[in-house]
N, C-alpha and C positions, 0 to 999 in steps of 0.2 A: 470724512463725514458721510453719513448715509441716512436715508429715511427709515423709520421704523413705525410699526403700527401696533396698537393695543386695542383689543375689543373689550368693552365694558358696558354692561346694561344694554346690550344689543346695538351699540354704536361703535364705530371704529374711530380712533383718535390717532393723529399723525404727529410724530416727533422727529426732530433732527438729533442724531446720536453721534458720538465719537467713541472709538475704542479707548478704554482706560486701563492701562496696565499697572498703574500706580497703587491700586488697591490690593495689597498683598493677601489679605485674609478674606476677600470677597469672592464669591463665585461669579458675580456679574462682571462681564468684561466690557460693558458699554455704559456710557453715561449720557443721559438726555441733556442736551444743551439748549433746546428750544422746543416749545409746544405750539404746534400750529392749530390745534383744536380738532373738532369733529371733521371727518374726511370731506364732506361736502363743503363746509364752510372754509376749510383749509384750501381747497382748490379754488374757491371764489376769491379768497384773499390773494393767493399766488397769481391768479390771472390779473387782478387789479394792480398788483405790484409790477407785473410785467408791462402793463400799459403805462403806469406812472411809477417808474423805478425810483423816483425821489421819495416815495412813500415806503420804500423797502426799509425794514427795521434796522436801526443803527446797530443793535445788538448782533444781528446777523452779519452786517458789514465788518464789525470788529472781529468776528470769528473767521473772516476771510472769504465769506460767501460772495459770489458774483452773479451777474445777470445770466451767465451760462449755467451756473448751478441752479438758479431759479427755473430756467427753461428745462433742464434735466428733471427737476422735481415734478413740474407740470406734466411732462411727457410720461413720467413714471406713473403718476396718478391716473392719467387718461388711458394709457395702454395696458397697465398692469405688468409692465416689464421694466426693470431698471436698465441703466445704460450698459451694465455688464451682462445683461441677459437673465438675471434672477427674476423669478416670479414675485410680483407684488400686487396681488389681486385685492382691490378695494371696490366695494359696491358704491360707486359715486353716481 
């Protein structure tokens, strides 16, 4: 799983995606599994979940996401780099 961003109407939206190889006739190789919303709001939500992990969405828990994943996502949004070193520039 990895974070993805889409720019629309001058705003950046953050999504959690997974690689999807099951779509034989599709050119898209990713599937969005969770929408965090606009980048600033997404970061606020993630920080709140870090403080109160019991509020972390059940949907994400069922996908196998952990507190460590949440910390990685926050770091990615704050620094503009993923844990693998890929650029992920978001104007937050």
